[in-house]
C-alpha positions as protocol buffer text, in pm:
chain_id: "A"
residue {
  index: 1
  type: UNK
  ca { x: -444 y: -207 z: 818 }
}
residue {
  index: 2
  type: UNK
  ca { x: -581 y: 68 z: 1040 }
}
residue {
  index: 3
  type: UNK
  ca { x: -237 y: 116 z: 1195 }
}
residue {
  index: 4
  type: UNK
  ca { x: -82 y: 202 z: 859 }
}
residue {
  index: 5
  type: UNK
  ca { x: -35 y: 563 z: 755 }
}
residue {
  index: 6
  type: UNK
  ca { x: -325 y: 675 z: 532 }
}
residue {
  index: 7
  type: UNK
  ca { x: -117 y: 686 z: 214 }
}
residue {
  index: 8
  type: UNK
  ca { x: 10 y: 331 z: 265 }
}
residue {
  index: 9
  type: UNK
  ca { x: -339 y: 209 z: 346 }
}
residue {
  index: 10
  type: UNK
  ca { x: -480 y: 374 z: 34 }
}
residue {
  index: 11
  type: UNK
  ca { x: -222 y: 224 z: -198 }
}
residue {
  index: 12
  type: UNK
  ca { x: -270 y: -127 z: -59 }
}
residue {
  index: 13
  type: UNK
  ca { x: -647 y: -100 z: -86 }
}
residue {
  index: 14
  type: UNK
  ca { x: -637 y: 27 z: -443 }
}
residue {
  index: 15
  type: UNK
  ca { x: -381 y: -230 z: -559 }
}
residue {
  index: 16
  type: UNK
  ca { x: -469 y: -546 z: -372 }
}
residue {
  index: 17
  type: UNK
  ca { x: -831 y: -513 z: -260 }
}
residue {
  index: 18
  type: UNK
  ca { x: -986 y: -325 z: -551 }
}
residue {
  index: 19
  type: UNK
  ca { x: -744 y: -470 z: -808 }
}
residue {
  index: 20
  type: UNK
  ca { x: -629 y: -153 z: -981 }
}
residue {
  index: 21
  type: UNK
  ca { x: -311 y: -175 z: -1187 }
}
residue {
  index: 22
  type: UNK
  ca { x: -5 y: 27 z: -1094 }
}
residue {
  index: 23
  type: UNK
  ca { x: -82 y: 271 z: -1373 }
}
residue {
  index: 24
  type: UNK
  ca { x: -445 y: 311 z: -1265 }
}
residue {
  index: 25
  type: UNK
  ca { x: -338 y: 357 z: -904 }
}
residue {
  index: 26
  type: UNK
  ca { x: -92 y: 626 z: -1007 }
}
residue {
  index: 27
  type: UNK
  ca { x: -367 y: 811 z: -1191 }
}
residue {
  index: 28
  type: UNK
  ca { x: -615 y: 781 z: -904 }
}
residue {
  index: 29
  type: UNK
  ca { x: -362 y: 901 z: -647 }
}
residue {
  index: 30
  type: UNK
  ca { x: -215 y: 1163 z: -882 }
}
residue {
  index: 31
  type: UNK
  ca { x: 141 y: 1040 z: -828 }
}
residue {
  index: 32
  type: UNK
  ca { x: 411 y: 916 z: -1068 }
}
residue {
  index: 33
  type: UNK
  ca { x: 392 y: 555 z: -1182 }
}
residue {
  index: 34
  type: UNK
  ca { x: 732 y: 473 z: -1030 }
}
residue {
  index: 35
  type: UNK
  ca { x: 619 y: 604 z: -692 }
}
residue {
  index: 36
  type: UNK
  ca { x: 339 y: 347 z: -683 }
}
residue {
  index: 37
  type: UNK
  ca { x: 590 y: 63 z: -683 }
}
residue {
  index: 38
  type: UNK
  ca { x: 800 y: 219 z: -410 }
}
residue {
  index: 39
  type: UNK
  ca { x: 500 y: 298 z: -192 }
}
residue {
  index: 40
  type: UNK
  ca { x: 353 y: -49 z: -242 }
}
residue {
  index: 41
  type: UNK
  ca { x: 679 y: -208 z: -130 }
}
residue {
  index: 42
  type: UNK
  ca { x: 710 y: 16 z: 176 }
}
residue {
  index: 43
  type: UNK
  ca { x: 345 y: -34 z: 269 }
}
residue {
  index: 44
  type: UNK
  ca { x: 375 y: -413 z: 250 }
}
residue {
  index: 45
  type: UNK
  ca { x: 690 y: -404 z: 462 }
}
residue {
  index: 46
  type: UNK
  ca { x: 523 y: -184 z: 722 }
}
residue {
  index: 47
  type: UNK
  ca { x: 214 y: -406 z: 731 }
}
residue {
  index: 48
  type: UNK
  ca { x: 437 y: -710 z: 779 }
}
residue {
  index: 49
  type: UNK
  ca { x: 616 y: -540 z: 1070 }
}
residue {
  index: 50
  type: UNK
  ca { x: 285 y: -447 z: 1232 }
}
residue {
  index: 51
  type: UNK
  ca { x: 152 y: -803 z: 1194 }
}
residue {
  index: 52
  type: UNK
  ca { x: 470 y: -945 z: 1347 }
}
residue {
  index: 53
  type: UNK
  ca { x: 459 y: -708 z: 1643 }
}
residue {
  index: 54
  type: UNK
  ca { x: 90 y: -788 z: 1701 }
}
residue {
  index: 55
  type: UNK
  ca { x: 157 y: -1163 z: 1695 }
}
residue {
  index: 56
  type: UNK
  ca { x: -47 y: -1222 z: 1381 }
}
residue {
  index: 57
  type: UNK
  ca { x: 245 y: -1385 z: 1201 }
}
């Protein structure tokens, strides 16, 4: 997670660690609701790539 860009890290933490909904995450980050979905998808993809390159997966 530490190798992710800060914005990606923040969205993953809010959504999947702290359990905020997409709407709540949008409000906390002061971004549009639709952006939360896009950023979540990109962050998960990037995390997957990092894990693969590090030999975690």
